[in-house]
GUFINU-726528 format. One line per 2 residues: number of its first residue (from 1); their letters; for each residue x, y, z of C-alpha. Coordinates in nm, 2 decimals, m for minus. Layout:
<rs>
NUM	A	X/Y/Z  ... .
</rs>
This chain:
<rs>
1	MS	m3.97/1.35/4.29  m3.70/1.09/4.37 .
3	TY	m3.44/1.21/4.61  m3.19/0.95/4.48 .
5	LP	m2.91/1.07/4.26  m2.71/0.82/4.05 .
7	TV	m2.34/0.80/4.13  m2.08/0.87/3.86 .
9	KQ	m1.96/0.51/3.89  m2.31/0.37/3.82 .
11	LQ	m2.34/0.59/3.51  m2.00/0.48/3.39 .
13	YL	m2.10/0.12/3.43  m2.43/0.18/3.24 .
15	VA	m2.25/0.36/2.95  m1.98/0.09/2.93 .
17	LH	m2.25/m0.18/2.90  m2.43/0.02/2.63 .
19	EQ	m2.10/0.05/2.44  m1.99/m0.31/2.47 .
21	QH	m2.33/m0.48/2.47  m2.18/m0.75/2.69 .
23	FG	m2.14/m0.76/3.07  m1.80/m0.93/3.06 .
25	RA	m1.65/m0.68/2.81  m1.81/m0.39/2.99 .
27	AE	m1.66/m0.50/3.32  m1.32/m0.54/3.16 .
29	AS	m1.34/m0.19/3.00  m1.44/m0.06/3.35 .
31	FV	m1.15/m0.24/3.53  m1.40/m0.42/3.77 .
33	SQ	m1.54/m0.76/3.80  m1.85/m0.86/3.61 .
35	ST	m2.04/m0.91/3.94  m1.94/m0.56/4.05 .
37	LS	m2.06/m0.40/3.73  m2.39/m0.60/3.72 .
39	AG	m2.46/m0.51/4.09  m2.40/m0.14/4.02 .
41	IR	m2.65/m0.13/3.74  m2.91/m0.33/3.93 .
43	EL	m2.87/m0.09/4.22  m2.92/0.20/3.98 .
45	ES	m3.24/0.04/3.85  m3.37/m0.05/4.19 .
47	LL	m3.32/0.30/4.33  m3.47/0.46/4.02 .
49	GV	m3.75/0.21/4.02  m3.72/0.14/3.65 .
51	TL	m3.58/m0.13/3.42  m3.30/0.00/3.20 .
53	VE	m3.16/m0.32/3.07  m3.34/m0.64/2.96 .
55	RS	m3.11/m0.94/3.04  m3.09/m1.28/2.88 .
57	RR	m2.82/m1.54/2.85  m2.71/m1.42/2.51 .
59	VV	m2.85/m1.07/2.46  m2.82/m0.74/2.64 .
61	RF	m3.11/m0.52/2.53  m3.16/m0.16/2.65 .
63	TP	m3.52/m0.04/2.70  m3.63/0.28/2.54 .
65	LG	m3.59/0.45/2.87  m3.25/0.29/2.92 .
67	NA	m3.13/0.44/2.59  m3.26/0.78/2.69 .
69	VV	m3.08/0.75/3.03  m2.75/0.65/2.85 .
71	AK	m2.77/0.95/2.62  m2.81/1.18/2.93 .
73	AH	m2.54/0.99/3.11  m2.29/1.06/2.83 .
75	RV	m2.35/1.44/2.89  m2.33/1.41/3.26 .
77	LR	m2.00/1.22/3.25  m1.86/1.46/3.01 .
79	ET	m1.95/1.76/3.23  m1.80/1.58/3.53 .
81	EE	m1.47/1.53/3.35  m1.47/1.89/3.23 .
83	LA	m1.51/2.00/3.59  m1.19/1.82/3.67 .
85	EI	m1.03/1.96/3.36  m1.10/2.32/3.48 .
87	VQ	m0.89/2.25/3.79  m0.62/2.08/3.59 .
89	AA	m0.60/2.36/3.33  m0.54/2.61/3.61 .
91	GK	m0.22/2.44/3.69  0.09/2.39/3.48 .
93	PL	m0.01/2.35/3.11  0.05/2.02/2.94 .
95	SG	0.08/1.82/3.26  m0.13/1.54/3.40 .
97	EL	m0.34/1.30/3.20  m0.45/1.37/2.84 .
99	RM	m0.63/1.12/2.62  m0.57/1.17/2.25 .
101	SV	m0.72/0.96/1.97  m0.52/0.94/1.65 .
103	IP	m0.63/0.81/1.31  m0.44/0.51/1.16 .
105	TI	m0.32/0.71/0.85  m0.14/0.95/1.08 .
107	AP	m0.04/0.76/1.40  0.25/0.54/1.27 .
109	FL	0.40/0.81/1.06  0.39/1.13/1.27 .
111	LP	0.39/1.01/1.63  0.73/0.83/1.63 .
113	RI	0.89/1.15/1.52  0.71/1.37/1.77 .
115	LP	0.67/1.16/2.09  1.03/1.13/2.20 .
117	RL	1.08/1.50/2.21  0.74/1.56/2.37 .
119	RR	0.82/1.31/2.65  1.16/1.47/2.69 .
121	ER	1.03/1.83/2.71  0.70/1.77/2.88 .
123	PQ	0.78/1.49/3.13  0.48/1.58/3.35 .
125	LK	0.24/1.51/3.06  0.08/1.16/3.07 .
127	LF	m0.04/1.12/2.71  m0.27/0.82/2.66 .
129	LR	m0.30/0.74/2.29  m0.57/0.54/2.11 .
131	EE	m0.57/0.46/1.74  m0.92/0.48/1.59 .
133	TS	m1.08/0.55/1.25  m1.21/0.91/1.21 .
135	DQ	m1.57/0.81/1.29  m1.47/0.62/1.60 .
137	AL	m1.23/0.89/1.72  m1.49/1.16/1.69 .
139	ES	m1.74/0.95/1.87  m1.49/0.90/2.15 .
141	LH	m1.44/1.28/2.16  m1.80/1.37/2.18 .
143	HG	m1.87/1.10/2.44  m1.59/1.21/2.66 .
145	RA	m1.36/0.91/2.61  m1.10/1.13/2.44 .
147	DC	m0.99/1.48/2.52  m0.87/1.56/2.17 .
149	VL	m0.83/1.40/1.83  m0.55/1.42/1.57 .
151	LA	m0.71/1.36/1.23  m0.72/1.49/0.88 .
153	LP	m0.96/1.74/0.74  m1.20/1.80/0.57 .
155	FA	m1.42/1.56/0.76  m1.76/1.60/0.93 .
157	TG	m1.65/1.66/1.29  m1.95/1.81/1.46 .
159	EV	m1.91/2.09/1.71  m1.54/2.12/1.76 .
161	ES	m1.25/2.37/1.77  m0.94/2.29/1.58 .
163	AK	m0.58/2.39/1.52  m0.40/2.32/1.20 .
165	IS	m0.08/2.12/1.22  0.03/2.09/0.85 .
167	DD	m0.08/2.01/0.49  m0.02/1.66/0.36 .
169	EL	m0.01/1.60/m0.02  m0.15/1.29/m0.18 .
171	YV	0.06/1.06/m0.40  m0.04/0.78/m0.64 .
173	AF	0.16/0.46/m0.58  0.21/0.18/m0.84 .
175	PK	0.44/m0.11/m0.91  0.79/m0.03/m1.03 .
177	DD	0.84/m0.08/m1.41  0.47/m0.07/m1.46 .
179	PR	0.42/m0.06/m1.84  0.17/0.22/m1.78 .
181	DP	0.43/0.42/m1.58  0.30/0.78/m1.58 .
183	PA	0.51/1.09/m1.60  0.64/1.29/m1.30 .
185	EI	0.30/1.41/m1.21  m0.04/1.23/m1.22 .
187	TP	m0.37/1.40/m1.28  m0.70/1.24/m1.17 .
189	SM	m0.81/1.16/m1.53  m0.51/0.93/m1.56 .
191	ID	m0.62/0.70/m1.28  m0.75/0.36/m1.40 .
193	EG	m1.05/0.30/m1.18  m1.03/m0.08/m1.24 .
195	RL	m0.69/m0.09/m1.07  m0.75/0.15/m0.78 .
197	LM	m0.71/0.00/m0.43  m0.86/0.20/m0.14 .
199	LE	m0.90/0.18/0.24  m1.23/0.04/0.38 .
201	DG	m1.51/0.27/0.49  m1.45/0.47/0.81 .
203	HC	m1.11/0.60/0.71  m1.12/0.97/0.61 .
205	LK	m0.83/0.92/0.36  m1.07/0.73/0.14 .
207	EH	m1.29/1.03/0.12  m1.00/1.26/0.06 .
209	AL	m0.88/1.04/m0.22  m1.22/1.04/m0.39 .
211	AA	m1.26/1.41/m0.35  m0.91/1.47/m0.50 .
213	CN	m1.00/1.26/m0.80  m1.34/1.43/m0.84 .
215	RP	m1.46/1.12/m1.02  m1.78/0.98/m0.86 .
217	EL	m1.75/0.65/m1.05  m1.44/0.56/m0.85 .
219	RG	m1.65/0.50/m0.54  m1.84/0.21/m0.69 .
221	ST	m1.56/0.07/m0.91  m1.30/0.00/m0.65 .
223	TM	m1.24/m0.38/m0.67  m1.03/m0.43/m0.36 .
225	IG	m1.01/m0.26/m0.02  m0.74/m0.26/0.26 .
227	TS	m0.75/m0.22/0.63  m0.44/m0.01/0.65 .
229	LH	m0.19/0.18/0.43  0.07/m0.09/0.48 .
231	TL	m0.18/m0.35/0.35  m0.24/m0.14/0.04 .
233	VQ	0.13/m0.10/m0.02  0.17/m0.48/m0.01 .
235	MV	m0.12/m0.52/m0.25  0.05/m0.28/m0.49 .
237	DN	0.38/m0.45/m0.45  0.22/m0.78/m0.55 .
239	GL	0.09/m0.63/m0.87  m0.28/m0.61/m0.76 .
241	GL	m0.32/m0.24/m0.86  m0.24/0.11/m0.76 .
243	TM	m0.34/0.32/m0.46  m0.31/0.67/m0.30 .
245	LP	m0.08/0.75/m0.02  m0.02/1.06/0.19 .
247	KM	0.33/1.22/0.17  0.36/1.17/0.54 .
249	AI	0.36/0.80/0.50  0.61/0.81/0.21 .
251	DA	0.85/1.04/0.41  0.83/0.79/0.70 .
253	GI	0.95/0.51/0.47  0.64/0.31/0.40 .
255	LH	0.78/0.22/0.05  1.12/0.10/0.18 .
257	ET	1.21/m0.25/0.07  0.93/m0.26/m0.18 .
259	DV	0.91/m0.23/m0.56  0.66/0.04/m0.54 .
261	VA	0.71/0.40/m0.66  0.49/0.71/m0.60 .
263	RP	0.42/1.02/m0.79  0.24/1.34/m0.67 .
265	LK	m0.13/1.38/m0.76  m0.19/1.72/m0.92 .
267	GE	m0.52/1.90/m0.92  m0.76/2.06/m0.68 .
269	HT	m0.81/1.92/m0.33  m0.51/1.69/m0.36 .
271	SR	m0.39/1.74/m0.01  m0.54/1.68/0.34 .
273	EI	m0.51/1.91/0.64  m0.36/1.75/0.95 .
275	AL	m0.54/1.91/1.25  m0.59/1.87/1.63 .
277	VW	m0.96/1.90/1.73  m1.13/1.92/2.06 .
279	RT	m1.48/1.99/2.20  m1.61/2.34/2.16 .
281	NS	m1.57/2.55/2.48  m1.35/2.29/2.65 .
283	PR	m1.18/2.44/2.95  m0.85/2.30/2.82 .
285	SE	m0.87/2.49/2.48  m0.55/2.69/2.54 .
287	EF	m0.37/2.37/2.65  m0.48/2.20/2.32 .
289	RL	m0.35/2.50/2.12  m0.02/2.46/2.30 .
291	LA	m0.02/2.09/2.22  m0.08/2.18/1.85 .
293	EE	0.22/2.41/1.86  0.43/2.12/1.99 .
295	LR	0.30/1.89/1.72  0.39/2.15/1.45 .
297	AG	0.74/2.19/1.59  0.79/1.81/1.55 .
</rs>
């Protein structure tokens, strides 16, 4: 049995290389030089007596054993971080560092309203924010890169705890003076699938919109996709079709200085639930519940 134990730093380098698939990018993400990162991984391989990474000029390829070690390293690093969190949670709540991922259909509309007050009332909290799609944010959470995630439910989250922030209704947006201008409320059956513009895959709002419509044919009939809600609004403003927007974005003024109007979508499942989620049994659970209260107050 080997008496050598990998260091946390070596495992961090290995995980960064696996995520980036490039030595230079992995070094940049780890805030070290490329030579330092490469030397750390070689030392890990040498002391373990195995090859974890096959190297060539253009390709970084992990061996089967290397992939297995990376999977275990994710768990080890997460446990290491939670050890530090236990100590932090014993101190003053909502202080120190907290890494929160936020999905793009929430971040620009909710955070500007909440962050100034949070910074003012919780000056000891160092909140590091990262905007990611729902899939990316949850991967960051389960791999320990994020402490909590602000996202919209329902969505497949894995093993998490959650706290509800609010409900957010869906609206249908279309060009002003559209000859097919609908009444004050829109039902799913009134949506013309040939004109529907949606977000690209990876955004949970797309799934919420499809679920609200309860029309499976819409998934395959969408002719254009956008990378953000602002892009979709510009498409609608240029007469390319119609789209769905959350009330949060409308209240934040996403339609200002456009010729786009929006009407509420009526029916079942026509709203999404804004929630804060974190890993099950996290030692900071009570702190996250307190943060959810702060977000609700905003």
